[in-house]
N, C-alpha and C positions, 0 to 999 in steps of 0.2 A: 484425495484423488489428484492425479497429475493433470496439469493443464494441457489440453490438446493444442497443437499448433494452430495459430491464426495467421493466414497468409494474406497479403495485400497485393493486388495486381492493378496497375494503372492502364486503362485502355478505353478507347472510344468515349473520351470525355467523362469518364466515371472512375471511381475507385471500386474495385470488386474484392470483397472479402470472402475467403473460403478456407476449408481445411486442407484441401488438396488442389493444386493448380490444375485447371482443366485444359485440355488441348485447344478448345475453342471458347471464345468469349460468349458467355450466356446472354449478353446484352445485344451484340451485333452479329454473332456467328463467325466473326473473323478468326483466323488461325493465330493463336497466341504464340505458337512456337516460331512463327515467321515474323513476329512483331518487333524483334530486336530487344536490346537491353532495357529500353524504357518500359517494356511490359513484363520484365523479369519479376517473378514473385519475390516479395520481401517478407520475411518472418517477423511479426511484431513481437517485441519482448514482453514476456508475462510480467505484470507489475507486482505479483505476489511472491513473497520470499519465505523460506523456511526460517521462522523467527529465531529458533534456537541456534542457528548458524549466523546470526547477526549480532555481534557483540556491541554493547554500549549504544543501543538504538531505542527509539520510541516506536512501539509496535501497535498496530490496530488490527483487530479481527472481529467478526460477528460474535456476539455473546453466545449464540447457539449456532452450530453448524459451521460451514465454511463459505467463503465468497463464491467459489465456483460450483457449489452444490446447493443451489436453491436460495441463495441470498436475494431478497427482493428489493434492496436499495432503501428500505425504510426501517428494517428491524434494528434493534439496539446493537451498538458496537461496544467493544471492551478494549481498553488500552493498557499497556504496561511498559516497563523499562527493563532492558536486559543488562546483566552484568557482563564481565569480560568472557564468561564461559557460556553465554547464551541462556542463562537462567532468567526467567521472566518474573520480575517483581510486579505484582498487580494487586489492587485493593478492591474489596467488595464488602458486603454486609458481614462477612465472616472475618474481616481483617485483611492483613497482608499475606499474600501467597507467594511462594517461590517455586515457580513451575518449571519443571524440566521437560515437560511434554504438553501438547495441546495447542501450541502456537506454530503449527507446521505450515500455515498458509496465511500470511499477514502482509499488510502494507508496512514497510519498514523505512524509518527516517533516521539515518545515522546522526548521532549527536556529538561525536568527538572526531576532530580532524587528526590525521596521522602525526602531525607535527606537535601536538599537545602532549608531550611526553610526560609531564608531571601529572596531568589529569588522567592520562591512561593508567598510570600506576595507582592513583588514589581512588579511582572510580568505584571499585568494589567495596572498599571500606566506607566511602561516602554514602553509597546506596544502602548498605546494610544498616549503618547508623541511622540514616534518615527513616528507614522502614520501621525502626523500633520506637520511634517517637509516639507520644500519647495521642497525637492528632489522628493516628491511623488505627486506633483500637476499634474493634467491631461496632461498639455502640455509638461511635461518632459518625458512622456512615449515614449519609442521607442522599437519596437517589438523585435529586436534582442539584443540590448545592455542595455536597461533600462526597465525591464519588471517585471512580477510577481515574477520570481525567484530572480532577483536583489533585490527586496524589502525584500523578506523572508530571503535571505542569509545575507543581510546587517543587519537585526535585530538580527539574530543569532550571527553574529560577534560582534555587539554592546554589547550583553549580555556577550559573551565570554571575550571580552576585559575588561569589567567591573569587571570580576572575575580574571583578570590577565592572561588570556589564549591568545594564538596567534590567529589572524584571519585566517580563512580558505578560500582558493580560491574556485571558483566554482567547479573545477576539484577535489579538495581534499574532499569537502563536498559530492559531488556526489559519489565518490568512497567509502568513509568511511561510509556514512549514507544512501544514497539512493539506491545504487545498490543491497545490500543484500535484501532489501524489494521489489524492482521492479523485481528482478530476480525471487523471490518466486511468486509474483503476475503474472508474465508472464507465468510461468509453470502452475499455476492454471487456467489461462485464456485459455491456449492451451487445457487442459483437458475439461474445461467447453464447449469449442466450439466443440471439437470432440464428446462429449456426447450429443450435441444438435442434431447430425445427426445419431448417432448409439448407441446401448445399451452398447457396450463395447469398450474399447480402450486398446490394449494389447501391452506392451513394454517388449521385451526380456531382460533378465538380462545379464550383462557382465559375461563371464565365471567365473571370480574369485569370483563373488557374488552368483553364483548359488547354491553352497552347504553350504554357510555360514549361 
């Protein structure tokens, strides 16, 4: 399902989130149309991407369902790596899958910069060869220690080491690459869920930001 727009309006020392900008501020009753540029509605970018349109990326989605349709913030997540065509290589108890659908609403973290021409050309072969290794046979799967994240991070580290970079631990990769994206997604989901039940969600600004 498509993400409905989330708009942010700044007015009367608060941030007002809504689906459609109202003519009057629900907090103070003031006329927003006369409030000038500072109160103009800003559309928040949706943090979720169509994973099959994100080449050479690390993708995250709920194991069941989608982020915008009932995800509770605690359910299991599944991760995968796309090739240059947006096919998602992902590992579970049945082994490695090459998915051409099912990843339409993901958090996407690009892994290759546009100037890495050699890696851009090698990526698909590297990913396919990696996915055929014995480590990713179905019987090797273990929910806590040898799972979809193990597969994806091991591939990232294989590529890094091939370029003379140090391998990243799970904690380092999570902190450096995942948390900035998941934090943004979590904030957006909170707003999305609040606006499913009410027309407005009002967040008072900290005092030091009220007049800036």
